[in-house]
C-alpha positions as CSV (number, residue, x, y, z in Angstrom):
1,X,-1.7,16.2,16.4
2,X,0.6,13.0,16.3
3,X,-2.2,10.9,15.1
4,X,-3.4,13.4,12.4
5,X,0.1,14.1,11.2
6,X,0.3,9.7,10.7
7,X,-3.1,9.8,8.7
8,X,-1.6,12.8,6.3
9,X,1.4,11.0,5.7
10,X,-0.8,8.1,4.8
11,X,-3.4,9.4,2.9
12,X,-2.4,12.7,2.0
13,X,-4.1,16.1,3.5
14,X,-8.1,15.9,3.8
15,X,-10.5,18.1,2.2
16,X,-12.5,18.4,5.8
17,X,-12.6,16.5,9.1
18,X,-15.3,15.8,10.6
19,X,-15.3,15.9,14.9
20,X,-17.1,16.7,17.7
21,X,-16.9,19.7,20.3
22,X,-14.7,18.3,22.9
23,X,-12.1,21.3,24.0
24,X,-9.3,19.7,21.8
25,X,-11.3,20.5,18.5
26,X,-13.0,23.3,19.7
27,X,-11.8,26.2,22.0
28,X,-13.9,27.5,25.0
29,X,-11.8,30.4,25.4
30,X,-12.6,34.1,24.5
31,X,-11.5,36.1,21.1
32,X,-8.2,38.0,21.5
33,X,-7.7,41.2,19.9
34,X,-5.7,39.9,17.1
35,X,-8.1,37.1,16.5
36,X,-11.6,39.7,16.6
37,X,-9.3,41.8,14.1
38,X,-8.7,39.1,11.7
39,X,-12.6,38.8,11.6
40,X,-12.7,35.6,13.2
41,X,-16.4,35.0,15.3
42,X,-14.5,32.1,17.8
43,X,-11.5,31.4,18.9
44,X,-9.4,28.3,17.7
45,X,-7.9,25.5,19.6
46,X,-4.3,24.6,18.7
47,X,-5.9,21.7,16.8
48,X,-8.0,24.2,14.6
49,X,-5.2,26.3,13.9
50,X,-3.3,23.6,12.8
51,X,-6.2,22.7,10.3
52,X,-6.6,26.3,9.2
53,X,-3.0,26.7,8.5
54,X,-2.9,22.7,6.2
55,X,-6.0,24.6,4.8
56,X,-8.6,22.0,6.1
57,X,-12.2,22.7,6.9
58,X,-13.1,21.5,10.1
59,X,-16.6,20.5,10.6
60,X,-18.4,20.4,13.9
61,X,-20.7,17.4,14.8
62,X,-23.9,19.2,15.9
63,X,-26.0,16.4,17.5
64,X,-25.7,13.7,19.5
65,X,-26.5,11.2,16.4
66,X,-23.5,12.2,14.5
67,X,-21.3,11.2,17.7
68,X,-23.3,8.5,18.4
69,X,-21.7,6.3,15.5
70,X,-18.4,6.7,16.6
71,X,-19.1,6.4,20.2
72,X,-20.5,2.5,18.9
73,X,-17.3,1.6,17.3
74,X,-15.3,2.8,20.5
75,X,-17.5,0.8,22.6
76,X,-16.9,-2.2,20.1
77,X,-13.1,-1.7,20.2
78,X,-13.1,-1.3,24.4
79,X,-14.6,-4.7,24.1
80,X,-14.1,-6.8,21.4
81,X,-10.6,-5.6,20.7
82,X,-9.4,-6.0,24.1
83,X,-10.4,-9.2,24.4
84,X,-8.9,-10.2,21.1
85,X,-5.6,-8.7,22.1
86,X,-6.0,-10.7,25.6
87,X,-6.4,-14.2,23.6
88,X,-3.0,-13.6,21.6
89,X,-1.4,-12.4,24.7
90,X,-0.5,-8.7,23.2
91,X,0.8,-6.9,26.4
92,X,2.6,-3.9,25.0
93,X,2.2,-0.9,22.8
94,X,4.3,-2.3,20.1
95,X,2.8,-5.6,19.9
96,X,-0.8,-3.6,19.8
97,X,0.2,-1.8,17.3
98,X,1.3,-5.1,15.4
99,X,-1.8,-6.7,16.1
100,X,-3.9,-4.0,14.8
101,X,-2.1,-3.7,11.3
102,X,-3.4,-7.1,11.3
103,X,-7.0,-7.0,12.5
104,X,-8.1,-3.6,11.7
105,X,-8.3,-5.0,7.4
106,X,-10.0,-8.0,8.7
107,X,-12.8,-5.6,10.7
108,X,-12.9,-2.9,7.7
109,X,-13.5,-5.9,5.2
110,X,-16.3,-7.4,7.1
111,X,-18.0,-3.9,8.6
112,X,-17.1,-1.0,6.0
113,X,-19.5,-0.1,3.1
114,X,-18.6,0.8,-0.2
115,X,-19.6,4.7,-0.9
116,X,-21.7,5.1,-4.1
117,X,-19.0,7.6,-5.1
118,X,-15.4,6.5,-4.6
119,X,-13.5,10.1,-4.8
120,X,-10.5,11.0,-3.1
121,X,-10.4,13.7,-1.1
122,X,-7.2,14.0,-0.2
123,X,-4.6,16.7,-1.2
124,X,-0.9,15.8,-1.9
125,X,1.3,17.0,0.9
126,X,3.1,20.3,-0.9
127,X,6.8,20.2,-1.0
128,X,8.5,22.3,1.3
129,X,5.7,22.0,4.0
130,X,6.7,21.6,7.9
131,X,4.0,19.4,9.0
132,X,5.7,19.2,12.6
133,X,5.7,22.7,12.5
134,X,2.1,23.2,11.5
135,X,1.0,20.4,14.0
136,X,2.7,22.0,17.0
137,X,1.2,23.7,20.4
138,X,2.1,27.3,19.4
139,X,1.7,29.8,22.2
140,X,2.5,33.8,22.2
141,X,5.2,34.9,24.8
142,X,5.8,38.3,25.6
143,X,9.8,39.3,25.9
144,X,10.9,40.9,29.0
145,X,13.2,43.8,28.9
146,X,16.0,41.6,29.6
147,X,15.1,39.5,26.1
148,X,13.7,36.6,28.1
149,X,10.4,34.6,28.2
150,X,9.3,31.7,30.1
151,X,7.8,29.0,28.9
152,X,6.7,25.8,30.9
153,X,8.5,27.0,33.9
154,X,11.7,27.7,32.0
155,X,13.6,30.7,31.2
156,X,14.6,31.4,27.9
157,X,16.9,34.0,26.7
158,X,17.0,35.7,23.2
159,X,20.4,36.6,22.0
160,X,20.4,36.9,18.5
161,X,18.1,39.9,18.4
162,X,19.3,43.9,19.0
163,X,16.7,45.7,21.1
164,X,16.3,48.2,18.3
165,X,14.2,45.6,16.4
166,X,11.1,46.2,18.0
167,X,9.8,42.8,18.7
168,X,7.6,42.4,21.9
169,X,6.6,39.0,21.6
170,X,7.5,35.7,20.0
171,X,5.4,32.6,19.1
172,X,6.9,29.6,21.0
173,X,6.7,26.3,19.1
174,X,6.5,23.0,21.2
175,X,6.5,19.7,19.2
176,X,4.5,16.7,19.3
177,X,8.0,15.0,21.0
178,X,8.1,17.9,23.5
179,X,10.9,19.5,21.7
180,X,11.0,23.5,21.5
181,X,13.1,24.4,18.5
182,X,14.7,27.5,18.2
183,X,14.1,30.0,15.1
184,X,13.5,33.7,14.8
């Protein structure tokens, strides 16, 4: 979620995203009743849910060949880039990020291929959109009779709701930075 947020802030919101079928990108769970009522045919992972909120189409790679190209790139990076960083004594995450800022443009200039048609398929981030909220982990929790809920081995008390509202569950939103903002 954090990496995708950085991507969006740099390039804009993509029309679609091509991913593999890792459980980060494709849920292996069963549909909930709410999902069935919405007409979903498969449950969404947290990442798919976030992309759905951003109106980004998720395309899952259905063949080993589709995954092979990125795997070759990762192998190259794990071999070549690590050696390049060692040569210049990179030893911290900050140094690695600075190194990549200079290395990646050179790498891309050498190995990238210019597309036949240059079309930008990114949308600007709409004003008022809360990327931190959309790109968070959202978990439904049932309220107990004493207006408390359990989340990550902690008990939270809901104070601003009267018992007459009929609320039986709440959505807990955990941000990338680990915070759980409070709002109704």
